N, C-alpha and C positions, 0 to 999 in steps of 0.2 A: 395826441393819441397814438402815433407811431412811436414816439419816443418812449411812451409808457409800455406800450404793447412788447417791444424789443427786448427790454430786460426782463419782462414777466416771461415771454417766450424763452429766452436764453436760460433762464433760471428753471424753468419747467423742464427743459431739455437735459439741463445739467442734472436735476433731481431724478429725472427717468433714468440716465446713464448711470448715477451712482446707485439707485435702487437695484437696476440690472446687475450691477457689478457685486453688490453685496449678496443678492440674492444667488449669483454664479458662485461666491465665495462659500456661502452656506451649503449648497448642494456639492460642492467639491470636497468640503469638510466631512460631509455625510457619507459620502462614497469612498472617501479614505478611510473613514471609521470603520464602514462594512469590510471593505478590502483588508484591513487589518484584523478584524474579528474572523472573517472566514479564512485567512492565512494561519492565524492560531489554532481554528479548528482543524484544518488540514494537518498540520504538524501534529497536534495533539492525536488525530486518528492515525497517522503513519507510526508516531510513537507507540500508540496503544497495539497495533499490528506487529512490531518488532517486540513489544513486550510479550504478547501471546506466543509468539515464535522462540522466545528466550526460555519460556515455561517449558516449551517443548524439548528445546536443546538440552536444558538442565534435568529433565524428568529422567531418574534413573529406571524407572518402569517401563518407560517407552524404549529407554536404550536397551534394556534387557529383552523386551519383545522384538526388538529388530534384530538383536543379535542372535536370538533363538531362530528366527525366520531365517536370516542369513545363512545360518549352519545348517538348518533343516526347513526348507521350504514346503513342509507338508502341509495337509489340509487343515488341521488343528492349529498350527502357528500361523498360517495365512489368514485363517478366519478371526483368531485373536487379535491380528493386526489390523485386518479390516474393520473390526469392531470398534478398535480404538481409534482409528482414522474417522469412522462414521460419526462416533461422538464427538469428536474435535471439529468435524465439517459441521455438525449441527449446532453445536454450541456457540461455535465461533463464527457462524454464517458463511464458511467457505464454499466456494463452488467445487473445488477438487482438492484432492491431497494425493501427492506423488510421492512415493519413495524412489529415489535416483542414486545410482552408484556413484562413487567418485569420478568415474570416466563419462558420466551423463547419461547413461543409459536407465530407461525407465524399469523398475524393478516391480514396482506394484503401484497401482492407480485405482482410485473409486471410480473413475469415470470409464476405465478402460483404455486410456491413452497409452499408446506404446512407442517404441523408437526412442529417439534422443530430441531434446529439445534445445535447438543451439541458441535460442533467444536467452536462456538461463547459464550457459556456459561460464560466463565471466563472473557472474554472482556465486555460481556453485563454486568457483575456484577461491574467491575471495571469502565465501562462507567457511570453506574448508581449512585456508590458510589461518584466518583470523579467528577460527574457532567459535564463531558468534553469527546469528543471523544477519541476513543481508535485504534490504528492501530492493525490488525492482521496479522502476519507474513504469508509468503508464504505457502500455505497448500493445500490438495486436499481433497474431501469429496465424499462419493458414489453418492450423487446427481450431484455434479460438479467435475467430475474426473480430469479436466485439473487444474494445479496448478494455485492459484489465491491468491490474498490479498483481505482484506476488511477494512472498517473502520465502527465501531460501533459508532454513533451518537445518545446520548440521546435526546428525545425532552421532554420537560417539560412543562406542562400546566401552566397557569399564577398562579394557587394556589400551584406549586411546585411539583404536583405527575406526574410521569412518565406516 
């Protein structure tokens, strides 16, 4: 009887481990598939933000509004630009929109943020030199402690000046 039970017990243990291994492999494949799907979604989301910013960078109407404001920051030009920024904020679901000078100083902000934002200086320099939007990875700042991302979209006047 022991001789009969030993192979049966060994076979049962082997079958248990084989099933456990197969189940583990199946779960790993599922997690890998989910990870790839999420990675693809994040890449698509990031590219969509860069595309949104490219639309702004390439907009001659926005560039004209910014140029008018830079030459004459009177109430009419300020409100026109604020209105455009608020529309962009609403439709693209952004938390804030800032207009920043090439030296990093904030010129106009929907939230009222002032000063400079050191976290964006490298991205600002890259956006200006490359003349294209730059994505800033997940970060936090003293002014905005919740982790967030942003896109720096350079706006150039018709004469090529930022």
